[in-house]
VMD Tcl script that draws the C-alpha trace (Angstrom):
set ca {
  {6.05 1.22 49.89}
  {7.52 3.48 47.18}
  {7.43 7.28 47.41}
  {8.82 7.47 44.56}
  {6.52 5.27 41.95}
  {3.41 7.92 43.35}
  {5.13 11.14 42.95}
  {6.32 9.20 39.36}
  {2.65 8.93 39.03}
  {1.32 11.88 40.04}
  {3.41 14.75 38.03}
  {2.33 12.60 34.90}
  {0.52 14.56 32.56}
  {-1.42 12.07 31.07}
  {-3.34 12.12 34.58}
  {-6.95 13.72 33.53}
  {-5.92 13.69 30.02}
  {-8.19 13.24 27.76}
  {-7.83 11.55 24.91}
  {-9.18 10.36 21.47}
  {-9.62 8.04 19.60}
  {-10.28 8.58 16.04}
  {-11.50 6.28 13.06}
  {-10.59 7.96 10.06}
  {-12.63 5.69 7.95}
  {-15.74 6.00 8.77}
  {-15.96 9.62 10.78}
  {-16.18 11.29 8.01}
  {-17.22 10.32 4.05}
  {-14.67 11.71 1.65}
  {-15.52 14.17 -0.64}
  {-13.94 12.57 -3.36}
  {-15.26 9.62 -2.83}
  {-16.24 8.61 -6.34}
  {-12.46 9.01 -7.78}
  {-10.81 6.51 -4.34}
  {-13.66 3.16 -5.99}
  {-10.13 1.97 -6.91}
  {-8.28 1.94 -3.97}
  {-10.74 -1.13 -2.57}
  {-9.62 -3.81 -4.80}
  {-11.21 -7.35 -4.41}
  {-11.42 -8.22 -1.00}
  {-11.53 -4.57 0.36}
  {-15.56 -4.18 0.10}
  {-16.10 0.09 -0.14}
  {-19.57 -0.03 2.27}
  {-22.76 2.66 1.36}
  {-21.33 5.24 4.16}
  {-25.14 4.97 5.84}
  {-24.30 1.18 6.36}
  {-24.12 -0.63 9.45}
  {-20.51 -2.63 10.47}
  {-21.32 -6.62 10.21}
  {-20.21 -9.71 11.93}
  {-16.98 -11.34 9.28}
  {-16.74 -14.60 8.37}
  {-13.01 -16.42 7.94}
  {-12.60 -15.76 4.89}
  {-9.30 -18.54 4.35}
  {-8.59 -18.05 0.34}
  {-8.03 -14.96 1.70}
  {-6.49 -15.43 5.36}
  {-8.46 -12.41 7.17}
  {-11.81 -11.74 8.14}
  {-15.04 -9.70 5.99}
  {-14.90 -7.66 8.79}
  {-11.32 -6.02 8.51}
  {-11.59 -5.25 5.11}
  {-14.49 -3.45 5.30}
  {-14.02 0.69 4.64}
  {-15.87 3.76 4.56}
  {-14.17 6.34 2.80}
  {-12.88 8.50 4.54}
  {-9.80 10.39 5.15}
  {-8.03 12.53 6.89}
  {-8.87 16.06 4.67}
  {-12.62 14.64 5.44}
  {-11.16 14.41 8.71}
  {-10.08 17.47 8.67}
  {-13.23 19.35 7.36}
  {-15.09 18.36 10.66}
  {-12.47 18.98 12.53}
}
mol new
graphics top color blue
foreach p $ca { graphics top sphere $p radius 0.5 }
foreach p [lrange $ca 0 end-1] q [lrange $ca 1 end] { graphics top cylinder $p $q radius 0.2 }
display resetview
């Protein structure tokens, strides 16, 4: 057994760290949502903030799943408002 390997792992800063992953689009709605609607052109969909995500269907003509093109309009500014 290689003790150096365990020692390196023991000293790693990530041990015991709390990590948060934030999905910006769904964290907090943008206060400028109305002005952003033009950013979500077909086949993208800007959903109502309170609607729940749904399973997608494969859109052959776009080569994407429909749920990959669903957005709710959160942005970095709205994220920052809640932190």
